[in-house]
N, C-alpha and C positions, 0 to 999 in steps of 0.2 A: 566799452569794447573789452572783450576778454584779453588777458595778458598771457602770451605764449612764450615758453622758454624751451630752447634747444639744449641738449646735454652739454655742449661746449660753452654755454652761457652760465652754467651752474657750478658752484664751488665744489671742488673735489679734494679729497685727501687720501693718503694711502700709507701702508706700513707693511711689514713682512707678512705676506700671505693674505692681505686684505686691501680693499679699496672702498671708499665711501663717497657719496654724492648727495649734496643738499638739494633734494628733488623739488621741494615746495616749502613755502613759508614767507615771512616778511622779507628776509634777505634775498630769497630767490626771485620774488615778484616785485621788489622795490616799493612796497606799500604795506601798511598794517594788515596782517592776516592772523586770526587767533588760533593758528595751528601751524605745525611744521612736519615735514616728512623727509626722512633720509633713507637712501638705499645703500645697504651694505652687501658687498660680495666677498665671500670668504672662501679661500681655496681649500680643497679636501684636506682634512686633518689639521687645519690651522685654527687659530684663535683670533678673534677680532679685538678691537680696542675696548676699553671701558667707555660705554656710551652714557653720557650725562642726560638724565631725565629731570624734568622740572618739578616733580612731586605732584603733578596734576594727572589727568587721564592720559594714558599712553597704551600703545599696543604694538606688537610685532606680528607682521603677516608674512608667511613664508611663500615667496614666489616659486622657488624651486629648491631642490636639495633637501638635506636633513641635517640634524645636529642637536645642540642643546642651548638653552638660554639660562643664564644664572642671574637671579635677582633676589634681594632680601634673604640671602642665605639658603635659597632653594634652587634646585636644578629642574628644568622642564624639558622634556623630550619634544623636539620640533620635527615636523615632516611637511611635505608639500601641501600648501593651502591650509595649514593649521594657523591658529591665531592665539597669541599669548597676550592676555590682558594684564596691565600693570598700572593700577591706580594708586597714587600716593607714593610711588617709588622714585628714587633719585639716581639709580644706576642700573645698567643692564650690560652683560657680557655675553657674546655669542661665540659658539665654537662649532665648526663644521664637521660633519661626518665624512665618509669616504667619497660621497658624491658632491661635496661642496655645499655652500649655503648662499642663497640669494634672498634677502629680507628687506621689507620696508619697515622702518621704525617710525611711528607717527605719535604725536602728542599734542594736546591742547596747550595753549600759551596765554599769557596775559593774566590779569588779576582774577583770582577765583572769587566768584560771586556768592558761593555757598559752601558749606563744609563738604569735604570729600570722604567717601567711605573707602579706606584702603582695601585693596583686593588684588591677589595674584592668582591667575587661573589660566590654564591652557585648554583650548578647544581643538580637537582633531577636526579635519574637514567633515567627517561624517556626523559631527555634533553641531555643525553650523547650519542654519536654514538655507536650503538650496531651492531656488525658485526658477520658474520659466515664465516668459512673457505671454499674456493672453492676447497681445496685439500683433506679435510677430514671433521670431524664433530666438530672441535673446535669452541668455542664461545668466542668472544672478546668484552670487554667494554672499549672504549677509555676514559681515565681519563684526561690526559694532552697530546694532540697531536695537529698537525696542523689543525685538524677538530674541535677542541674545542676552542671557541673564547676568549682566554686569552693571546695571543701573547707570549707564552712561548718560550724562547731562550736558557735556560740553563739546562732544565730537561724535560724529556718525561716519560710517564707512561701509562700502560693499565693493565686491569685484564684479564687473559686468563684462560679458562676452557677447559681441555682435557677430552674427553670421552675414555673409554677403547679402546685401539688399535690406538688411534690418535698419529701421529708423526709430527714433524716439519721438514722442509728441512734444510740441513746443510748450514751454512752461517757464516760470521763474519763481524764485524764492525771495520774498521781500526783506528777510531779516537774517540772512546768513551768507557766508562765503562758500562757494562751491569750487572744489579743487579736484583736478584730474591728473593722474600719473599714468602714462600710457605704457602698458606691459608689452604688447605685441601688435603687429599689423599696422594698418593705416586707415584713417577715417576722417570725416569732415565734422567740425564743430561749427554749427550755424548760430549766429547771433544777429538778429535783425536782418539786414541785407548782406552781411558778411558771411563768407564760407571759408573757414580756416582749416588748413590741413594739419592733422596731428599724426605723428608717427612714433614708433617705439622709442622710449627713452625721453620723450618730451613731457612737459607738464603745462597745465593751463589753469588760469584762475578766472572764474566768472563771479562778478560782484553781486551784492544784493540788488534785486530788482531787474537784473539783466536777463532778458528772454534768451533761451538757448535750447538746442536739441542736437542730436548726433545722427549721422548716416554712415553706414559701411558701404562705400561705393566701389570697393575693390573686390577681387575674387579671392579673398583671404579673410581669416578671422581677425577681428579688431577687439582688443580687450584693454581695460584700464581699471585702476582702483579709483573710486571717487570718494571724496570726503565732504562733509558739511560741518562748518564750524561758525557759530554754534548750530545745533540741529535746528532746522526750520520749523517755525510754528505752523506754516501752511505752504502748500504748493499750489500755484495758480496756473491752470491750463488755459492757454490763450486761443485755442482753436475749438470751436463748439463741437461737442461730442467726440473729442479726440483726447485720450489720456492714456498713460501707461498703467496697466494693472498686471498683477502677478499671481501665480498659483504655485503651490508646492510641486516640485519635480517628482514625477512618479518613480 
């Protein structure tokens, strides 16, 4: 059964001009998960805390606002839906522009199975693969996938937007943890016979081998960032002739 967390169940910290929430991970879900994600909200013109990274694969995705990220002695301009990739780094500092900054910082955790290639690179939203569903009207922005040139091997992620009535095909991943952090709206996460309501600010964990799919059953957009850790070796579609496929957005 998926593990669901409401914002009030998640650890939060704050300081002058900023707040943070541990949105996903082992501490949030109460069980081993080989990744974690934190949400940082920084007020206009303010600077966030020094964020500790574990030297593995990590990235920052800008939900809203703009500003700068500093890591490894470099400064990177951040804007809405940009992605800053940070492999092998141990610290990140965020500073907000005049419109504030709302950012997910995610990283792989646990013992590294193979050597990591250090890399710091920022991708504007226009440089990330933007896809549309060929099954319905969903919209997908790839953040860390095989189509984004960062050679990630321990974590995958994208941003998905459902329009009213959109549904995903039932499926499961046999060898990875699938994590969801809800950005906006409300939708249903199905797993077996259960239908679980997810709303903005909530997070969910689907374990290896658990069948699941989503539905936007409300008259509003429903969006989330989804993570796979480690990346799945395969996806098994459980309903004959029904699967999710994608095409580049025109």
